[in-house]
N, C-alpha and C positions, 0 to 999 in steps of 0.2 A: 617414603619417596626418596630415591637417591639424589644427592646434590653433587653437581659437577662444577668445578672451576676451570674455565677454558681460557688459556693464555696463548697468544701468538708471539713467537720470538724469532729473531733473525740473528744467526751466528756471524762469526768474523768473515766467513766466506760468502756472506749475503744469501745463505740458504735459509729459506723460511720453513718453519715447522710450527705445529700446534701442540701444546701441552695440555693434557686432560688430567686434572687432579680430582680424584674421588674424595669428597669431604668426609665420607663415612669411614672408608677403609684406609684412607691416606695413600692409596696406590696411585702411581704416576704413569701415564702413558704418553709417549711422544710420537707424533706422526709427521713425517716430512711432506710438505706440500708439493715438492717436486715429484713425489711418488704417487700423487693422487691424480686422477684423471683431470685433464685440463677443462673438460666440460662441466665439472662439478662446480657449484657456486662457491665463491670465496667466503671466508668467515665474515668479512665486512658486509657482504650482500645477503647473508643468510637471514631469513625471516621465519618466525615460528609458523607452523601450520595453522590453518583456520580453526578456531575453537569449535568443537563439536556442538551442534544444536540439538537440544532435547526434542523428544517427540511432541511434547506439549507445545513448545515454541513453534515447531513446524506447523501444527494444526492451527495455532493462533495466527500465524502469518497467512495461512491459506484462507481462513475465515475473514481476514482483513483484505483479501484479494491480492496478496503479494507473495510470489515464490521466494523462498529463502535465498536462492542464488540469483535473483533478479531475472528480468525478461524484457527484451525490447518489445515483444508482442503485447505483453501486459501493460507496458508503459504507454503504448499507443492507445490501447483500450481505455486506460485511465485518463489519458488526455482528451479523448472523445467524450467520455463520461463527464469530465470536468466542464467542458464546453456546454454540454446539455444542461447541467445543473445551474450554470450561470444564466443560461437562456430561460430556464424555469423561474429563477429568481427575478429576472428582468421583466418577464411577462406578468408576474404577480404584482410587481411594483407599478408597472405601466397601467394595468387595468384594475387597480385596487378598489376603486369605487364604481365599478361598472358591472356588478352582478347583484342586483337587489333581491333576486329570488333566494340566494344563499350567500350572504356576505362572507361566510367562512371560506369560500372557495379561493379567493385571492390570498387570504392568510395562509391557507394550506400550501399554495405554490411558493409563497415567500419563505415559509419555514422549511419546506421540503428542499428548495433550491439552496438555501444557505447552509443547512445542516449537512446535506450531501456534498456540497462544495468543500466544506471543511474536512469531511471524512475522506473524500477523494484526494484532496490536497495532501493530507497526511500520508495516504497510501502512495502517492507519487514520490514523496520524500523517502519513504521506506524502500521503494523500488530503486531509487537512485542510490541509496546507501548500499543496497544489495548488489547493484551493478558495479559500484566503485570500490567498495571495501567490505569483503566478506568477513574480515576479522572481527568487526563489531556487531555483525548480525547475531541476534540472540542475547545481547547484553541487556541490562536492566532498562536502559533508555528506549531501545527499539521494541522491547516487549511492552513497555508502558504505552508507546505510540500505537502499537498494534492493538492493544486492549481498548484504547480510546476509539480506534477505527471500528472495532467489532461492536462496541456499545452504540456508536452512531449508526452503524448498519442495522442493528436490531431496532433502534428507534425509528429509522427510516422505513423499515418494513411495516411496523405498526402504524406509522403515520400515513403510508400509502393506502393501507386498508381503510383508515378513517376517512381519507380523502375520497376514496371510491364510494364509500357510503354516502357522503355529502353530494357527490356528483350524480350518482345513479338514482338517488332518492327524489330528485327533481326532474329527471329526464322526461317524464310524461307531460309535465306542465311548463317547462322552460320555453321561452320564445326569445328571438334575437333581433326583432324589428323595432318594437316600441319601447324606448328606454324609460318612458314615464310609468309603465305598468310594473307592478310588484313581481311579475313573472319574468322580467327581463334579465338576460345575462349576455354579455358580449360574446359574439360567436367565436372570435379568435381565442378568447380566454377559455371558453367552455370546450371547444374542440381540442385545444391543446392538452386538456386533461386526459383525453383518451389515448394520447400518444405516450404519456409518461410511463404507464405500466408496460406498454408494448416495448418501448425502447429499453427500459430497465431489464425486462425479461430477456430480450435479445442479447444484451451485453452480458448478463449473468450466464446465459446459456453458452456464449462464446468462452467465457472464463472457465466454466465447468468442463467444457470439452477440452480446453487447453490443459487443465490440470490432470484430467483423466488420460489424455494422450501422452503427457510428459511422464506420468507415473508408469 
C-alpha cells in the first residue's frame, strides 16, 4: 500500500498549496489550493470515507433488526417493541401469583419481557450509532453488540414457543372466576399471552417488508 505524506504550506504571498510526498518513490507533487474548485472540501475538513462493511456484518446487523445505515422507521418500530416488552414484564410481575393452573406462565412473561427489553435496547443503541456515525458501524464493538442481540432474539424465539406450549396446554381447563380452584388463572394475564405472538409477528413482518423494500 502506497504511503503519502500530505503537508499544507503558505508562501510569502499568502498563497496556499498542498504538498504530497510519496514515501515509497520520494516523488513530490504540489497543488495550489487557489487552482482547486472552491466547492471542494478543505484539507482541515477532510474526513476519510466510511469503512466498508463486510457481507457477514451486514447480515449480522439485519438479523439484529438494524440496517447498517440506520433508519428512522426501524427506530420507531424498535421504540414500539421496547414499550411492548416493558408491558409484558410489568404484567408478569403484577400477576405473578395469580395463575395456579400453570405457575410458569407469569415467569414466562417476566423472562420474555426482560430478555426482549435488553435485546431491543441494544438494537436501539446500534440504530442510533448507525444514524449518527457510519464510521464505526462494522467495527468490533458494534459486531459484538449485534451478536448479543442475535443470540437474545434466538433465545426469545425458543422461549415464545415454550410459553405457547404452557399456555395452550391448559386452554381447555382454565377458568378465570374462582381464584381458590387449582384451575384458576387471571383473565388479564392469560388473555395477554395471546397478544404476544401476534404483536411480535406483526412487528417482525413490518421489519421484513422494510428490508425487502429497501433492498
